[in-house]
Each structure stands twice: as C-alpha cells, then as structure tokens.
N, C-alpha and C positions, 0 to 999 in steps of 0.2 A: 239598893238596901241587900244589907247581909245577911245568909242564909244560915240556919241552922237544922241540920240532919240529926233526930234523934232514933236512937236503936243502941245494938250493942255493936260495939267498936271494935272491931282488928283490922291489925298491921305489923309489918315488922320494921320496926329502925335498925333491927342490928337481926343477924340471922340465927342468933341462940336462944332468940325467946321473943312471943308475941306482946305487944303493947297490947291491952285489955281493959276498956271502959264500957262496963255493962252500965246498959239504961242512961250511956252517955250522950253528948252531943258534939258534932265536928259543925266548926263554923267556915262558912266558904263567903268568901268576898271577891270579887271580878274573877271567878273562876277558879280562885285559888284557896288554898286550907291557911285559915288565920291561926285557931289552935283547936284543940280536943279537950272538952271538958267533961268534969264527972257529972256535972249539971248543968243546965241553964242557969244563966243567972238571972237573977229577979227581974230586972228591969228587959223589959222583951220589945220594948215599940222599936227598936232599931234593926229588929230579926224577925224575918219570916220565919215561921217554924214548921219545919215537915217530920211528923211523930210517925215513924216506922213500926211501934211496938216492938214486938218478943221478936224482932228480926235482927239478924246481923247486917252490918255495913262494914264490906271490906274494899281495898282498893282492887281497880279493874285487872285484869289478867294481861300481861304482856307475851307475845308470840316473835321470837326473835327469827325463826325461820319455816317458811311457807313457800310452798310451790304454787302461785295461782292458777296456772295452766293444768295441771296436776288432779285439780280435783274431781274431773269426771273420773278418773283413776283409783278414787277409795276402793282398797280393799280388793285390787286386782294384783295379780302377778307377783303375791307377796313369800310364795314358795321357792323366790328367786333370788340370786346376790345381787349386788349393784350395778355390776357392768352389763351384765345379761339383760335384766330389770330396762335399765336405761336403753340398751337397745330394745325391747319386744315392746316395752309400753311406754316410757317416755318420751322419747324419741316423735313415733309418729303419733301420740297425741297433741306433743309441744306444734307441729309443724301445720294444724289443724288452725292456729289463731292469725294467718293471713288473713282469715275471714273476720270482719270485722261483727258481723252478725251473730258468726258463732260466738266469740270471744266477748261479746257484749249478754249474749245467753248467759255463759258460763258464769262472767265474772259480778253479774250481778247474784248468781245464786252463791257465789262465794262471801260476797259484804253479806248478805243475808245470812249466812250459817256463820260466820265468825260473830258478828253480831248476837245471834243468839245464844252463842257457848258463853260468854261474858268477856271474850277479848278486845279491848279498848284501844290497844296500841300493837299493832305488829309491822313485823320486816319480813317483805313480798320479793320471790323471785314472777317473773313476766317470762317470757318468749323471747325469740331475738327480734322479735318484729316491734318496730318503732310504735308505729299507729295502735295496735293493741295495748304496748303499754300505757301510752297516752291517757286512752278508755279506763282502762284499768284505774289510772290514778283519777280520775274525775269522778269512777263509779264510787271512790272509798271517799273522796270528797265529798259528794251528794250524803253519802251514808253519813258523815260527821266522825268516823273513826280517824286515830291520829295510825298514820300510817307511813312507811318507807318504800319506795317500789321500785323495781332494777329493771332495767333492759338485759337481756342475758348477751354475753358474748360470748361466739364460737369461732375460730376460722381454723379448726383441724382437728380430727378424728371424731369426725362426727357423722351423720349421714347427707348426702348430698344435696336432700330438700330440705335440709336446716344452714347447713355450712354458709360461713360469710365468708368474703373476702376480705382480708386484712384491712385493706382501706377503707371498703365498703362500710364495717364495722366500727370503724373510728370513725368514719361522718356522719351516721348514722347517731350513733352514741352524741355523738357533739351538738347534732340539731335538736336532738332530743333532750338534752341537759341546758340547751337555749331555751328551749319553749318552757320547760316545766319549772326551772330552780326557783323561782319565785312567784309560780302560778299560784298554789295553794297554801293558805293557814297551817295548816297542818298535815297536807300530804306533799312529800319530798322526794325526790330525787337521790338514788345511790348507783355508783359503777358499781356490776355484776358480772364480773371474768366467771363463767361457770364454775370452773378449775383446770389446774395447771394442764390437764390431758388435751383440755380442747380449746389452747388460747396458747399463740405462740409468744416467741418473747418480744415479737413487735410491736403485737398487740395488747400483750399484758403491762408495757413501759410506757405505750399511747395510755392506756387506761390509767397508768398513776398518773401522770401527766396531767389527765384532765380531771381526776378527783383533786387535786394540788387544785390546778385552774378556778375552779366553782368551788370550791371549798364542800365538797360533797362527800359523804362517806362511802366506804368497801362492803360488799361480803361476798362471800366464797365458799367452797368447801376445801374440807382438807383430814385426810389421815383417816377417811372414813372405812375403809375397806383396804385388808392388806395389800391385795392385787393392785389395787388405786398405789398404794403407797411405793410398790417396786416398779411398776409403771412410770410414775413422777423420776425416780432416782436414775432410769434408764433415758429417761428424755434430758435430765439436767444433771449430769454428772459433775459438770462444774460447780452446783451448790451441794453445802454441805448437807441440807435436809429439805422436807419439803417446804417448810415455814420460810426459810431461806432462799428458795425459788421467789417468795410472795415477796419479801423484806428486799431482795433485789431489784425487784421493779417497780418500786414504790407504793407498795399496795398494802403495807402493814403499818396502823398507827392506832393512836386512840376510837379513832370512829370505825374500826373494822372489826367485823364481824367474820369471824372462822367456824362455819357449823360443822359439828360432829366430833370432832378431836379425840377420835378412838385410839389411835393405834401413835400418839403423839409422843417423840421420846422427852426424857429431861429436857435438852437444851432446848428445845422447840418451848416447853411449858415457860422456862425461864424468860426465853427471850418475849414470849406472849406477855407473861409479867410485866419485864420490863417496858414495854411498848407500849403499855397499856392494850391491848386486843381483848375484845370480848369473845367469849365460847359459845357458841349454842349448844346445848345437850339436847338431844332427840333420841331420847332412849326407845319408844318406840318403835319410829324408823330403823333403830340400829337393833331390837331385836328383830323386827320384820325381815330383813333383808342379809341375816348373819352376819351384820359386821362386826359385833363385840359390844362391849360394855365400856363406855368412857368412865376412865377411874375419875371421877368428878372431886373425890376428895383431896387427891393429888393437885388439882389445878386449884382449889380452893385454899389450900394449905402452902400452894406457892405464890396467891395472891394476885391470881389472873380473874377479871370479871366474868361471871358468869349467869346466863340467863338461859331460860329453855325456850324449844321450838317443837310444832308438832309436826314439821316435815312434812305435811302434806305433799304427794300420794303416797309416800314411801311410808310414812306413817298415817295409820288409818281411823285416828280420833283427831277432830279439831278443837278439840277439848284441852285447853290448859291445865284445868284441874285434872284431867286425864294423866298426863306429863308427869304432871306432881307425884301421882299415886307410884307411877313406872319406874320414876326417877331415884324413889325410896327404894323400892323393890330393887333396881339396877345397882345400886349401892351396896346394897344389903350380898347379892352375889358378889360384886369387887371385893367387900370386907370379907368373903368366907374367901375367897382366892386370892387373898393377900395375904394368909396367915393372920386375920385378924390385925393386919392393922393400920388400913383405910376404914375408919370410921363410917359407919354408915349415917344418910342424910337422917336430921328429924324431919317434922313433920314441919316444924318454924322455918328450917331450913330450904325446904323445899318451897313453900311458901315464898320465902324470900326471893328463891331465884326467878320464879314467875311473877311476881309484880315487882318490887324496887330493884333486884339485882339487874335484868333484863329493861325495867325502865328506864334503867341510866341511862340507856344509849338514846334516851329522846330526852334528858336534861332531869328535869326536879317530878319525876314521876313515877307511881307505884307505891306511895308512902303517905301516911297523912300527918307528914310533918310542918310544920309551918314553912308556908313558902311552896310547896309542893302542887302541881295542878289537880284539880279534885276528877280525878279518875277513879268510879268510882262503883259497886256492884251493890243490890240490895236481895238478901237470900232470907226465903222463908222456906227454913227445913222441917216443916210441921210434918209433913208428908212421910218422911225419912224415918220417923220414929218418935217415941216419947221424948219431947225435951224436960222435963221435970227430972230434978238430980243429973242431970249432966252440964258440966259446964261450957261456957259460951266456946272453949277453943276445942274440946271433944263434940261439940256440933258442928265448928268449921271442917275439922279433922272426918266425921261423916260427911259432912256434902264433898269433901273433896275425893273419898272412896265411892260413893253409891248416889251423889247427888248427877244432877244434868241441868238441862236449860230449863226444866220445867219450876226449876226450886228458884231462876234470877227472876225477880218483877220488877227491876228495875236497873237502868246503867246508864253511869255519867261521863263525859269526856270534857275536860277543862270547865266542869260546872254545870254544862250542859247535858238536860237529861236527852238521849239518844232514841228515838221509837225506832222502830221496825222499818228498814230499807224499804222502797217502795217500788222502787226503780233501779 
C-alpha cells in the first residue's frame, strides 16, 4: 500500500530555490517518491496516511567524506596543519583497527552518531585493515543506513606500523571486493587510495584496474593543503598536475570523489567537470587544519558535481547541517577574497549540496522528485523559537544554523523508518 506523509515539505529540485508545499503530502510507494501534493486526494482508501502536523519533512542528509577510524579523534589536534596532524593523530589512531574488538566498539558508535545527526547516506574511509573494513560494512548494513565504504590503501610515505607492501595491498583489496561487492543491498565497497603521497604508481594503477574490473567507485583526496600539492609535484614531475596523476592511473571518472579541492588549478577544475568527478566540500576540516577555503562557486560555475563532507575527524562535527552553515560562511570569505566575483552560497544552494548534490553519487537520492528514494527527516523545530509568522523556509534555515539532533524525530531510508542502531 502506498503511504502519504503530511507536513511542510521542503526540498531542492534545483540549487537556486526551495520547492515548498505547506501542509502538503509526499506519496511513497515501494520506498520511492510517487509525487508531492499540495493536498491529499479525497479518496484515501489506497493510502496509509502519516500526519506529521506542523513539522518539516526534508530529504535526508548526504555526507560524501567521513573517516570512520578517526571518530575517537574528534576535537583533537586541530591546532595543527594537515601533514603534522596525520603523523601525530591520524596514523596512530588508525593503527588500532587491526583489533576487531576495538573496531567494533568504535564503529558501532560511529553508526549511532551518524543516524543521530540525520545522515541517511554516507561515503566512508575505513583503515588499511580488510577485516575491520568488512566489519564496518556489516555494522552499517544492520543500521539500515546507505553507505559506500572504502578499505584504505597505502604503500609509501606512512608509518611502518601502517604501511602495506604493494602486492599485499592489491591482494587484500581484491579479496575484500570479491567478498563484499554484492553482499549488502545498501552498503557497497569503493576503491580508496588515501592520496597520491601514500600510493606508488604501481599501486594506483592496480587500484584503477580493480575499480574497472569490479565496476566500483573511487574516493580519495586532492589539493587539501599547499604543502601536499607541492609534495605531489615532486613525486610526479611527469604529470601536469595533481588531478592528472589520478587520471593517468585510471582513478578519475563519473563515480570518483575528490575530497577538499582547496587549491585546484583551473585546468583541474575543467578536467573534473569533463570527467563527471564529484568534489566533496569539507569546510569545517579546511578551517580546522588551516588548509584554506575551497572556491566552491568556481566549481559550480564550471559544472563540477559538488557535495558536502564532514571529514571527521579533521572536521569536528558529524552534522551535515553544521557543514551547510559553514559552507555558506566559507563562501562569503571566498567572495570577499575574490573582489566579490565568486558569489556566496545561498541557503538553498548549501541545502542542495548536502542533499541532492551529494545524493547523486547514490543515484536518485536527496530529493522528493518522482522516482527518488524516500530518504527523509522529520524536523520538529518548535524548541528553537516561535514559528508563528515565520515561513517554513525561515524555519528550515534556523534549524540548519542552531538546531541539532534533538529536533530530528524520524529518519527514513528508501521508505523504511530507521530506528536508533542498537549494536
């Protein structure tokens, strides 16, 4: 039987405006949106109706960049820049995930927190450890959340306690792909070279081949920090730029996510647009590690597909709503620093990036257009202030800036209500 969810419906079909149905209804069948109506039809016999009253119904949040093993590091070491932070905090923490009991403890907390903050689809880095990566996938499958999960690959320029041999990295990745590529309905693997400095050409080329062989996506980092960009230039003088290194190794395509994109050249941006690459904008992390500000307007103007990422643990918040507001703030600084040529993001644009923009990585996700998966949040914003006299768009904006998980009363993925993970 089809279901109808009544309330104040808001979503972004296009970035420049909200679609708003006050006291409307979204009709859902087989986990997908059929249509959004201003009023319910008179004949309700074929509908199971759920009236949410004076609450907001919005698409679930999508996070394109999250390091699951770094969750215990939230709020730590954020007075450092990227490369020292990796050495002092990230690598020592990630070494712990050879211990499956430790991994299960942390990853169970990760799934609960992601659920709590209203993220319904997420793209995750694991660690170099195959077994704990598979464990992370199983935990997210049990939680009912949609996810891509990547086993990290590193065969150079990382500590001895984490470095893999090139062949071991390739073989472990292949075995993991065989085991998980068709294992879960909503949790899938993706190829994950950490970034160019930690992966040799031989490893990157093999990973590109595996991505093609198993038809799986790719995620990695690019141009987060100027010292990193300079390092890549020294490691690969044969390549025109950072993005070309990935392209030359078969790692750039329409299901590739490049996280950060703070210091990309115009040629790289053009290449990303041409190849259909996704950019994961992580403003909280970029501020914390003094990496800079991604000129997101430049990417959008060029036609690059952009979504948002919390980048835990360089990012200190698991909430994509927090990232939306920070993305707007960052874009205003970029606007000022560009002699006011790169227009700042509007609320609807930031919301689009954190829903439909990132959701496109998962298919028809992040909107309430017909045929889209019904991934949704029900928001009760009454504790945030008086609602009388406020438009529903103003109420959503207020939630994005000052609301939190206490205001999210229901979460849906593909039409199923997802309760708090218990284990």
